[in-house]
C-alpha positions as CSV (number, residue, x, y, z in Angstrom):
1,M,0.0,0.0,0.0
2,K,1.2,3.5,-0.8
3,I,0.5,5.5,2.4
4,E,1.4,9.2,3.0
5,N,2.6,10.3,6.5
6,L,0.7,13.0,8.2
7,E,2.9,15.7,6.8
8,G,2.0,14.5,3.3
9,W,-1.7,15.1,3.8
10,G,-1.4,18.7,2.8
11,L,-3.2,20.0,5.9
12,G,-0.2,21.2,7.9
13,L,-0.6,18.3,10.3
14,K,2.3,16.8,12.3
15,K,2.8,14.2,15.0
16,P,1.4,14.1,17.6
17,L,-2.0,14.9,15.9
18,V,-4.9,15.7,18.2
19,I,-8.4,15.5,16.9
20,A,-11.1,16.7,19.4
21,G,-14.8,17.5,19.3
22,P,-18.1,16.3,20.5
23,C,-19.4,12.7,20.0
24,S,-22.4,14.2,18.2
25,A,-23.3,17.5,16.5
26,E,-26.4,18.3,18.5
27,T,-27.1,22.0,17.6
28,E,-25.2,24.5,15.6
29,E,-24.6,26.6,18.7
30,Q,-23.3,23.6,20.7
31,L,-21.0,22.6,17.9
32,L,-19.6,26.0,17.2
33,D,-19.1,26.9,20.9
34,T,-17.3,23.6,21.7
35,C,-15.1,23.9,18.6
36,Q,-14.2,27.6,19.4
37,Q,-13.0,26.5,22.9
38,I,-11.0,23.6,21.4
39,K,-9.4,26.0,18.9
40,E,-8.1,28.0,21.8
41,L,-6.0,25.0,22.9
42,G,-4.1,25.2,19.5
43,I,-6.0,22.2,18.1
44,T,-6.5,22.4,14.3
45,V,-8.7,19.3,13.6
46,T,-12.2,18.9,15.1
47,R,-14.6,16.0,15.0
48,A,-18.3,15.4,15.4
49,G,-20.7,12.5,14.5
50,V,-23.4,13.5,12.1
51,W,-24.7,10.0,11.5
52,K,-24.6,7.9,14.6
53,P,-24.8,4.1,14.4
54,R,-26.5,3.1,17.6
55,T,-26.5,-0.4,19.0
56,R,-30.3,-0.3,19.5
57,P,-33.0,1.8,17.8
58,N,-35.0,4.7,19.2
59,N,-31.8,6.4,20.5
60,F,-30.4,9.6,19.1
61,E,-28.9,8.6,15.7
62,G,-27.5,12.0,14.7
63,I,-28.9,15.1,13.0
64,G,-27.8,13.9,9.6
65,T,-27.0,16.1,6.5
66,D,-28.3,19.3,8.1
67,A,-25.4,19.1,10.6
68,L,-22.9,19.3,7.8
69,K,-24.0,22.9,7.2
70,W,-23.0,23.5,10.8
71,A,-19.7,22.0,10.1
72,Q,-19.2,24.5,7.3
73,T,-19.9,27.3,9.8
74,V,-17.3,25.9,12.2
75,K,-14.7,25.7,9.4
76,K,-15.5,29.3,8.4
77,E,-15.6,30.7,11.9
78,T,-12.6,28.8,13.4
79,G,-10.4,27.9,10.4
80,M,-10.3,24.3,11.8
81,Y,-10.4,21.1,9.7
82,F,-13.5,19.1,10.2
83,S,-13.8,15.3,10.4
84,T,-16.8,12.9,10.6
85,E,-17.8,9.3,10.3
86,V,-19.3,7.9,7.1
87,G,-21.2,4.6,7.0
88,N,-22.3,4.3,3.4
89,P,-21.7,5.9,-0.1
90,K,-24.5,8.5,0.5
91,H,-22.7,9.7,3.6
92,V,-19.5,10.0,1.5
93,E,-21.4,12.0,-1.2
94,E,-22.9,14.4,1.3
95,A,-19.6,14.9,3.3
96,L,-17.7,15.7,0.1
97,K,-20.4,18.0,-1.1
98,H,-20.1,20.0,2.2
99,D,-16.3,20.2,2.1
100,I,-15.5,17.9,5.0
101,D,-11.8,17.5,5.3
102,I,-11.2,14.1,6.9
103,L,-13.5,11.0,6.9
104,W,-13.4,8.0,9.2
105,I,-15.0,4.6,8.9
106,G,-16.4,3.3,12.2
107,A,-15.9,0.0,14.0
108,R,-19.3,-1.3,13.0
109,S,-18.6,-0.7,9.4
110,T,-15.0,-2.0,9.4
111,V,-16.3,-5.4,10.5
112,N,-18.3,-5.8,7.2
113,P,-16.2,-6.1,4.0
114,F,-19.2,-5.4,1.8
115,T,-19.8,-2.1,3.5
116,V,-16.2,-1.1,3.4
117,Q,-16.0,-1.9,-0.3
118,E,-19.1,0.2,-1.1
119,I,-17.5,3.1,0.8
120,A,-14.2,2.6,-1.0
121,E,-15.9,2.7,-4.4
122,S,-17.6,6.0,-3.5
123,L,-14.2,7.4,-2.7
124,R,-12.5,6.5,-6.0
125,G,-11.1,9.5,-7.7
126,T,-10.8,11.6,-4.5
127,D,-7.7,12.3,-2.3
128,I,-9.5,13.0,1.0
129,P,-7.8,11.6,4.1
130,V,-9.6,8.5,5.4
131,L,-9.1,7.0,8.9
132,V,-10.3,3.4,9.6
133,K,-11.3,2.3,13.1
134,N,-10.5,-1.2,14.2
135,P,-13.4,-3.6,13.9
136,I,-15.5,-4.3,17.0
137,N,-14.1,-7.8,17.3
138,P,-10.3,-8.4,17.7
139,D,-9.6,-9.4,14.1
140,L,-6.4,-7.8,12.7
141,A,-7.0,-9.3,9.3
142,L,-10.4,-7.5,9.0
143,W,-8.7,-4.2,10.0
144,I,-5.9,-4.6,7.5
145,G,-8.4,-5.7,4.9
146,A,-10.5,-2.6,5.3
147,L,-7.4,-0.4,4.9
148,E,-6.4,-2.4,1.8
149,R,-9.9,-1.8,0.3
150,I,-9.6,1.9,0.7
151,S,-6.0,1.9,-0.6
152,N,-7.0,-0.1,-3.7
153,V,-9.2,2.8,-4.9
154,G,-6.3,5.2,-4.8
155,I,-6.5,6.8,-1.3
156,T,-3.0,7.4,-0.1
157,K,-3.9,9.7,2.8
158,L,-4.8,6.8,5.0
159,G,-4.7,6.2,8.8
160,A,-5.9,3.8,11.4
161,I,-7.8,4.5,14.6
162,H,-7.4,2.2,17.6
163,R,-10.7,2.4,19.6
164,G,-10.5,-1.0,21.5
165,F,-12.4,-4.2,21.1
166,S,-15.7,-5.5,22.5
167,S,-15.6,-8.2,25.0
168,F,-17.9,-10.1,27.4
169,Q,-15.3,-9.6,30.2
170,Q,-16.2,-7.1,32.9
171,T,-13.3,-4.7,33.0
172,R,-12.8,-1.0,33.7
173,F,-12.7,-0.4,30.0
174,R,-15.7,0.1,27.7
175,N,-13.6,-1.7,25.0
176,L,-10.5,-3.7,25.8
177,P,-7.4,-1.9,24.4
178,M,-5.7,-5.2,23.4
179,W,-2.6,-3.0,22.6
180,Q,-0.8,-5.9,21.0
181,I,-3.2,-5.9,18.0
182,A,-2.6,-2.3,17.3
183,I,1.1,-2.8,17.7
184,E,1.1,-5.7,15.3
185,L,-0.8,-3.5,12.8
186,K,2.0,-1.0,13.0
187,N,4.5,-3.8,12.6
188,Q,2.9,-4.9,9.4
189,L,2.2,-1.4,8.1
190,P,4.9,0.7,9.7
191,Q,4.2,3.7,7.5
192,I,0.5,4.1,8.5
193,P,-0.4,6.9,10.9
194,L,-1.9,5.3,14.0
195,I,-4.3,7.3,16.1
196,C,-5.6,6.2,19.6
197,D,-9.3,6.9,20.5
198,P,-9.1,6.8,24.3
199,S,-12.7,7.9,24.6
200,H,-14.1,4.7,23.2
201,I,-11.5,2.5,24.9
202,C,-12.3,4.0,28.3
203,G,-16.0,4.7,28.2
204,S,-15.3,6.9,31.2
205,R,-13.5,10.3,31.3
206,E,-11.7,9.4,34.5
207,I,-9.1,7.2,32.8
208,I,-8.7,9.0,29.5
209,F,-5.4,10.6,30.6
210,E,-4.0,7.2,31.6
211,V,-4.8,5.6,28.2
212,S,-3.7,8.7,26.3
213,Q,-0.3,8.6,28.0
214,K,0.1,4.9,27.3
215,A,-0.6,5.6,23.6
216,I,2.0,8.3,23.5
217,D,4.5,6.0,25.3
218,L,3.8,3.4,22.5
219,D,4.7,6.1,19.9
220,Y,1.2,6.5,18.5
221,D,0.9,9.3,15.9
222,G,-2.0,11.0,17.6
223,L,-5.1,11.0,19.8
224,M,-8.9,11.4,19.0
225,I,-10.6,12.6,22.2
226,E,-14.3,13.3,22.5
227,T,-14.8,16.8,23.9
228,H,-18.1,18.6,24.7
229,R,-18.8,22.0,26.3
230,D,-21.3,20.2,28.7
231,P,-20.5,16.5,28.7
232,D,-23.0,15.5,31.4
233,N,-25.9,16.7,29.2
234,A,-24.5,15.4,25.9
235,W,-27.0,13.5,23.7
236,S,-24.7,10.6,23.3
237,D,-21.8,9.0,25.2
238,A,-21.9,11.5,28.0
239,K,-19.7,9.6,30.4
240,Q,-16.7,9.4,28.1
241,Q,-16.6,13.1,26.9
242,V,-14.4,15.7,28.6
243,T,-14.8,19.5,28.7
244,P,-12.4,21.7,26.7
245,T,-10.8,22.7,29.9
246,S,-10.2,19.1,30.9
247,L,-8.8,18.3,27.5
248,G,-6.3,21.2,27.9
249,N,-5.2,19.7,31.2
250,I,-4.8,16.2,29.7
251,L,-2.7,17.5,26.8
252,K,-0.6,19.7,29.2
253,N,0.2,16.8,31.5
254,L,1.1,14.3,28.8
255,K,4.8,13.4,28.8
256,Y,6.2,13.2,25.3
257,R,9.4,11.1,25.1
258,K,12.0,10.7,22.4
259,P,11.9,7.5,20.3
260,T,15.7,7.2,20.9
261,S,18.8,9.0,22.1
262,E,22.1,9.9,20.5
263,D,23.9,9.8,23.9
264,I,26.8,7.3,23.7
265,E,26.5,6.3,27.3
266,F,22.8,5.6,26.9
267,I,23.3,3.6,23.7
268,T,26.1,1.5,25.3
269,H,24.3,0.7,28.5
270,L,21.1,-0.1,26.6
271,E,22.9,-2.5,24.4
272,E,24.4,-4.2,27.5
273,L,20.9,-4.6,29.0
274,R,19.5,-5.9,25.8
275,E,22.3,-8.5,25.6
276,Q,21.3,-9.7,29.0
277,I,17.7,-9.9,27.8
278,D,18.8,-12.0,24.8
279,H,20.6,-14.4,27.0
280,L,17.7,-14.8,29.4
281,D,15.3,-15.3,26.5
282,K,17.5,-18.0,25.1
283,D,17.4,-19.7,28.6
284,L,13.7,-19.3,28.6
285,Y,13.3,-21.0,25.3
286,E,15.6,-23.8,26.3
287,T,13.6,-24.3,29.5
288,I,10.3,-24.4,27.6
289,A,11.8,-27.0,25.2
290,A,13.0,-29.1,28.1
291,R,9.5,-28.8,29.7
292,M,7.9,-30.0,26.4
293,K,10.1,-33.1,26.3
294,I,8.7,-34.1,29.7
295,V,5.2,-33.2,28.5
296,D,5.7,-35.7,25.6
297,E,6.9,-38.4,28.0
298,I,3.8,-37.9,30.2
299,G,1.7,-38.1,27.0
300,F,3.3,-41.4,26.0
301,Y,2.8,-42.7,29.6
302,K,-0.9,-41.7,29.7
303,K,-1.5,-43.3,26.3
304,R,0.0,-46.6,27.4
305,N,-2.1,-46.6,30.5
306,N,-5.3,-45.4,28.8
307,V,-5.5,-42.2,30.9
308,T,-7.1,-38.9,29.8
309,V,-5.0,-36.0,28.7
310,F,-6.7,-33.3,30.8
311,Q,-6.9,-33.9,34.5
312,K,-9.0,-31.4,36.4
313,N,-7.4,-31.8,39.9
314,R,-3.9,-31.5,38.5
315,W,-4.8,-28.3,36.6
316,K,-6.3,-26.8,39.8
317,E,-3.1,-27.6,41.7
318,I,-0.9,-26.1,39.0
319,S,-3.0,-22.9,38.8
320,E,-2.9,-22.3,42.5
321,S,0.8,-23.0,43.0
322,R,1.9,-20.9,40.0
323,K,-0.1,-18.0,41.3
324,E,1.7,-18.3,44.6
325,W,5.1,-18.4,42.8
326,A,4.2,-15.3,40.8
327,E,3.3,-13.3,44.0
328,K,6.5,-14.4,45.8
329,L,8.6,-13.3,42.8
330,N,6.8,-10.0,42.5
331,L,5.3,-10.8,39.1
332,N,1.8,-9.8,38.0
333,P,-0.3,-12.9,38.8
334,D,-2.8,-12.2,36.0
335,F,-0.1,-11.8,33.4
336,M,1.7,-15.0,34.6
337,A,-1.7,-16.9,34.7
338,E,-2.3,-15.9,31.1
339,L,1.2,-16.8,30.0
340,F,1.1,-20.2,31.8
341,K,-2.3,-20.9,30.2
342,V,-0.7,-20.5,26.8
343,I,2.0,-23.0,27.7
344,H,-0.5,-25.4,29.3
345,D,-2.7,-25.3,26.2
346,A,0.3,-26.1,24.0
347,S,1.1,-29.0,26.3
348,I,-2.4,-30.3,26.0
349,R,-2.2,-30.2,22.2
350,R,1.1,-32.1,22.1
351,Q,-0.4,-34.8,24.3
352,E,-3.6,-35.0,22.2
353,Y,-1.4,-35.5,19.2
354,I,0.4,-38.4,20.9
355,M,-2.9,-39.9,21.9
356,N,-4.3,-39.9,18.4
357,N,-1.1,-40.6,16.3
358,P,-0.4,-44.3,16.0
359,L,3.3,-43.6,15.3
360,E,3.5,-41.7,18.6
361,K,5.5,-38.8,17.1
362,V,5.1,-35.1,17.9
363,Q,5.4,-32.6,15.1
């Protein structure tokens, strides 16, 4: 894919980009007032939902095309660039007609390749910047596929928005960040601008700073933060929006760090520490390999004695003891439990293979 960096979008943008504005355009006065306050913070790109895909009907689903006229007023009065979500070719047509500067494709659209392809075809022949949010479900291939569809029609001003993933788990996040998926997207598409949407990840304004700082620490290219002049009375997603004043405090307190340092002492010591890590990782691999050999022996022994692979009492014993080990070694018990579960699942698969392969070989 041919992808321009932010500086190549022709809008005077640079990293870190901040996009801020209300979840929804409610009235012209609300939108203009909010954007004027945001403008005072030095932000040049605003946002507002015009068409709002709601999970259930009979909720506020946006003003629609009429709100695009308000966006034109905002652009004229503030000089800001305006961005909004599009969910179908008609939305694209109306947004282009009203001189919207940046479009984004929402998570509910990204999950459907047919929808993305229709939007992509409606963009053919334009050079408007397009941001693609991750799909609702944690599927990296779907996310990349959506970006590829937009790229295939000639859009080069292309970016990705990480807004988190839906889950049945009860956590403090509205959508689980699953940072590793966004990081892997950047690994596969290193040239793509990656924007974090802490508002949708958090679902609550209280932890937006924390998530924003983590995104900056992970070298994201920018943030999209929902900002409303009166969040408590917002018509949609009230809990996750911040006031312009709060936004200013968030941005002021963020710590921006360099991606590297030219200091010789720093470089030398860092290389020494990384060499230690490499040695420990090799030891770790060798330990896991030795463990798997014993797992195989257990598998052969169970097979000869006609014993099941999985044994509930043993798994309970392992889980409890490993948690205690983690706590004694000052390791995060949840992280270690997750890591050990991966190892245990691999062990189960090896023993299942032994049980069902007449040659008793492990591949």
